[in-house]
N, C-alpha and C positions, 0 to 999 in steps of 0.2 A: 468939266464931268465932275470933280472931286469935291466940288461943293454940294452938287445934286446929289451925290454920295450920300454925303453926311445927312442932308434932307431927308432923303427918301428913303433911307435905312439900306443904303446900299442897291436901291433898286437901278440907278445908274448904270449899274454895270452888267443890267440883265440880260445884253446880248451875248455873254458870257453863259448863261444859262442855258442857250441854244446851241451852243459848240457842246456845252457838258451837262445835260439834262439830270444826269445823277448827283451832280457836285451839291454839298450844302452852301457851300461860298459864291456869289456873283463874284468878290473881287479874286482874280486869277494872277496877274502881277502883282510882284510884288508891293506895288506903292497902290494900286486898288485893293489890295487885303489889308494894307493900313488904316484905308478909307472904306471898310464893309462894317455896319455895325453890327447888320445880321448877322455877320461870320463871327463875330465878337461874342454876339449871345449864345448862338451855337456853340461857340468853342466852352462858353463859361459853363453851358449847362451840361456838355460832355465830362468837364473837370468835376462838375456834383455828380455825376453818374445819373444823369437822367435824360440822357441824350446817349445813343450807342450807338455803333456801327455808321458812324458818321464818316462820308466818304469827301475825300481829297483826291483831287486830280495831281498826278505826277508831273513834274515839270518836263518830263521827256515827255509824255504825252501830250501837253498842252503845246508844247512847240510843233507837234506833229501837226498841229490846225491853228490856222489863222485867225486871230483875236483880233478885233477891230477896237481900237481904244475910245 
């Protein structure tokens, strides 16, 4: 999955989007987030002031749902 994540711009973690539709990031777990190029772009845009109200799902809320890797 990790190789597909790099090739597909993070879309191989798309199943997480269905668990948390408002999340700006597909990679939820620590190792997934490290391989989520779409998340990198959103974070960069946020730091530049070009994206705002970026939704990050707290770890506690993530733990309440079972995510499939």
